[in-house]
N, C-alpha and C positions, 0 to 999 in steps of 0.2 A: 938412535931411536928406531925401533922396528915399525915399518909402515903397516898401517891397519890392513888386515887381510879382508878383502871384499868378498861378498857372496859370489861364488864362481858360477852358479847355475843360471842358465839362460833359456827360459821357456819362451820361445818366440817363433814366428813363422819363418823357417829357413835359417834361423840363427845357429851358427856353429857352436856345438857344446864344448865345454872345456876339455873333454876327452871323448873321442868318437869310439864308442864301444862296439864290438862285433864288426860286421860288414867286411871281414877279411876275405871271405869266400867270394862275395860279390865283386870286390876290388880285383881279385885274381882273375875272375871271369872277364872283367873289362880289359885287363892286361892281355889276356889271350886274344880278344878281339882286335887289339892294337897291332898284333903280329900278323894280321891278314895281309897278304900281298895283293890279292884280289878281294874286294869286299863282298863276301857271300852272306854275312850276318851283320845286321844293324842291332841296336840295343833299344829295348823297351824296359824302362825302369818303373815299376808300378807298386802300389800298396795303398793302404788306408791313409787318411790324414793323420799327421802326427807321428808317422813311422820313420821319418828322416830321409825322404826321397831327395829333397832339395839340398840338404846337407851333404848327402853322399855325392850328388851331382857336382857340387862345388869342390868336393875332395878329388873327384876324378879329373877335373880340368888340369891342375898342375901336373898330374901323372902323365896325361896325354902330351902336354907341352914339353915335358922333359924327354919324352920319347919321340920328339921331333914331329908332332902333329900340330897343325894350326887348329884353333878353336873359335867358333862364333856361335852366337845364340842369345836367347833371352826368354822371358815368359811369353806364352802365347795367350793373348786376350781373345775374347769371343769376337771382337771386331776384326781381328786378323783373319778370321775364317769366314767372313761374310761372303767373300767372292774370291774367284781365282786371281783377280788383279790385286786384291788385298794381301793374299798370301805371298804372291810374287813380290809385292812392294816390301813386305816384311823380310823376305830372304835377301833381296837386293840391298836393303838398308843395312842389315847385319853384315852382309858380305863386304860392303864397301868400307866399313870401318877397318877391316883387315887388309883389303887390297889397295887402299887409297895411295899407298907409297909404291906400289908395283908399277914399273915402267914397261910399257908395251914396246917390244923390239920392232925393228923394221919389218921382219918377216911376218910377225903376228899382226902388225899394223895393216899390212896389205891384205892379209887373210880375213880381217874383219871389216874391210872396206874403208879404212882410214888411209888417206894418202898423206903426203907431206903436210904437216899442219902449217897454216899460214901465220899463226901468231905465237907458236911455241915450238920448241925443238923436240919435246917429248910428250907422249901421251901417257897419263897415269890412269889406272883402273879405279878412279874415284866413282862416286855415285852417278855423276853426270855421264861418265863414259859407259858404265854398266847399263844405265837406263837407255842410252843411245843405241847400244848393241841390241838390247831387248826390242826396242821400238823398230829398228831397221831390219830385223829378221822376219821373213815371211812365215806364215803358218799360225797355228794355235798358240795360246799362252805357254803350253808345255814345250812346244818346239822352240819358242823364243827363250825360255828359261834354260833349256838344255844348251842352247848356243852360248849363252852367257857363261855357264859353268865350263863349257869346253874352252872358251877363251881364257878364263881364270886358270884352268889347269895348264894350258899351254905356257903360261908364265910361271906358275907355281912349280912345275916339274923341273924347272931350271935351277931351283934352289936345292938345299939339302933336306927340305921337309919331306916327310913320308906321305902326307895327305892332309885332308881337311875334315874336321868334324863340325857338323851342324847340330847343336844341342838345344832342345826346346822343352822348357818346363811348362806345367799346366796344359799339356798337350791333349787332355781330354776335351778341351774346348774345340778342337778340330772337328769339322763336320761338313758333309756334303749337303747341298740344298737342292734336291731334285725339282721341287716346285718352282724354284727360281732359275732352273737350268744352270746352276753353278756348282762346280765340284772341286773345291779347293783341296780337300783331303785326298781325293783320287789323283789330282794333279801332282801333289807332293810325292805320293808313292810311285806314280808312273815315271816321273822325272828321275828320281833316285835309282829306281830299278834300271832305267835305260842307261844312265851314265856309268853305273857300276858294271853293267854288261860290257861297256867299252873299256873296262879296266882303269877307270878313273877312280882313285882312292878317296872318294867323298863318302864319309860315314854319317849316318843319321842316328841321333839319340833322342828318343821321345820319352818324357817323364810325365806321369799323370796318375790319376785315380784308376781303380780296377776296370771301369768300363772302356778304358782306352784301347786295349788290344782287340776286344770284340768289335769295336768300331772300325779298326783298321782292316780286319778280316772281312767285315761286311762291305767295306768300300772296295777292296781288292782282295780276292781270295788268295793271291800269291803272297800277300803280307804274312801269312802263316809261316811261309818258308823264308821270308825276308828278314825276320827279326828273331833275336834271342831274347826271350822274355825273362826278366829277373824280378821276382815278386819279393818285396821286402816285408818280412814278418816281424813280430815283436821279438825283443831280445830274449835270449835264454837267461836263466837265473845267474850263472857266472858272469855273463855279459852285463846284465843289469847291475850286479854288484860293482863291476869295474866302473860303470857309468856313474855310480854314486860315490865310490870311495877314491878313485884316482884324483878327482878334483880337490879333495881335502887332505891329500897325503902330506902337503907342505907342513913342515914343523911349526910354522907360524899360524897355521889355521886354528882358530879357537874351538872348532866343532869336531866332535868325534861321534861316530854312530856305532852303537852296540849291536849285537846280533839280533835282538828283538826289534830294534828300530829298522834294521835292514830288511828283515822279513816282512814287517808291516808295509814298508815302502814298495817292495817288490810285489806284494799282493795287491796293493791299492793301485799300482801303476799298470799292472798287467804286462809289464816289460816293454811298454811303448815309450820310445825315447822322449817324446814331448811331455808325457805325464811324469816320467822320472824327473825331468828338469823342473817341471812345475811344482811337484810335491817336495823335491829336495830344496828348492828355493824357499818354500814356506817353512820347512823344517829347520833349515839353517837360520832363518830370521828368528824363529821361535826359540831355538836353543841358545843363540847369542844373547837373547834377552832373559835367559834364566830358566826356561822351560826344560824339563828333563824327560818328557815322553812325547811321542809323535801324536799330535792332535788329528787323528785320522778323519774322524767324522766332520770336524770343522774344515779341514782341507778339502774333503770331497764336496762339501757344500759350496766352498769357494770355487772349486773346479766346475761344479754344475753351473754356477752363475757366469763364470768367465768363458767357459768353453762350450758347454752343451746348450745353455738356455737360448741363445740366439738362433741356433739351428732348429731347436724344438719349436720356437715361436713361429717359424715359417710354415709349419704344418697346420692344416685345418683341424677342427675338432674331430671330425670323422677319421682323418688320417692318423691323428694321435691315438684314437681308439683302436685302430687297426694295429699300430705299432705296439700298443700295450698288450694286445693279444699275442703278437709275435714274441715280445719280450718274455712271455710266460712259457714259451716252448723250451724244451730241454736242449734243443739245438740252436737256440737264438744267438749264441756266441760264434757259431760257425755258419751253417747253411740251413735254409728252410725252403719248403715247397708250398705251392698254393693249396694243395689238398691238406697239408698239415695245419695251415692257418685256418682253413675252413672248419676243420674238425675241432680245433681249439676254440674257435669263436662260438661254436654250438654249445660248448661246455661253459663258457664264460658270460655270454651275452643273451639277453632276452630277444634281441634282434640280430641274429648272427649274419655274417657276411656271406654272400654267395661267391662261388668261384669266379664268375665273370666280373663281379664287382671288385674282388681282390686283385684280379689281373689288371683292371683299369687303374686302381689306386697304386699298385706297385709301379706301374709305368710313371705315374705322376710323382711318386716319391723318388724314383730313379732320376727324373728330370731335375728334381730339387736337391739331389746329392745326398739323400739320406739312406737310400737303398741302392744296391746294384745287382744286376743279373749277370751270372757267370755263363760261360759257354756251355754248361751242362743243363741249362734251363732252371737252375736253382738260384735262390737269392741270398744276399747277406746284407747286414748293416754296413753302410759305407763309412761310418764313423766308429772308431774303436771304443769299446766299452759302452756304446750307446744303450745296449740292452740293460746294463746295470743302472745307468742313469734313469731309464724309464721305470725300472722296478722301484727306484727310490721315489719317483713321482707318484707311483701307485700307492706306496707305503704312506707318503705324506698325505695323499688325498683321503685315505681311509683312516688316518690316525685321528682319534676322537679326543679332544682336550678334556681334562677333568672339569667337572662342574664346580662352581664356586662353593666353598664350604665342604666339599666332599673329599674323599680320599683319592689320591692320584692313582 
């Protein structure tokens, strides 16, 4: 008996799709970085939500391990960036999982101030030891953390490993806090630049939304030369087709997509991997139950509810009004400037926005993750296809239902 073929599409946050389409160029760029004898370039992996950053990061990990690189990391929460001590705690915690089995030799033991242990024959680089090295090193938190990493490298270099990668997702949460005299982001950059200048092969991978790299450069101008920035964009049409068709190639799959269906899905998804998975999952379920055409309007409405509505609800009425103006710009899918928004608002609104008010509101929208400012002083929506969602809201708002007894 043939086992029932399950719906292969997986629209989820960071869920690996059944087939990873595209991203060959980005993967090769990562392989190039792995060949560095001295770390001159670290990696920033950035792009809009739903573009597949986390999935690609998870794909890079086994590649690095096969190439004899150790790998540590996790998601960075906002709490990790509250203070320098918190970011240090995050790094030591992640590092200890990897180094807990490393035994400190006699030579390294004396170098870090550990004499003959009274209760055990060997010292391992577990969290307690790493924390002890950190606490006993004089100086600033950056000096202490550098010392910990130096000790780890003194042990790691005796193995066949080529180096160590620290990989952090959601890194846009990193921030300095000048008002509180705490600079966790600057500490991270300073430490890695310092140890890399000493030829210690510790590479940093930061993954996050587009504001990430400008924040790095703002914290430390040398970050511009420290990172190779890879921006993940939407998939090309051939790559989108592969993402749709490869998972249903199996002869036991009950669903097939004709050319018209493929074109409809490509258009509705904009080539964004999350939307491809979301739409294809709905189409698959519909086709299995006997439907023969792609219910585009219904799927978009469900996508609006499941993906966009929560983000839209976080904006104030006045912020939504501003985004409605932006969505009507011809350039709303790409970039837009304050002056363009101001001119459009004069055309659309009885009470248009002033440039200064637009600037203030764009900052607020950036903080809420709906808009981001690029390094050229222009803005973009931080959520893919948000402009299309907003246009649908405008259409619904002004749609007048037929009167009872009248003609529709």
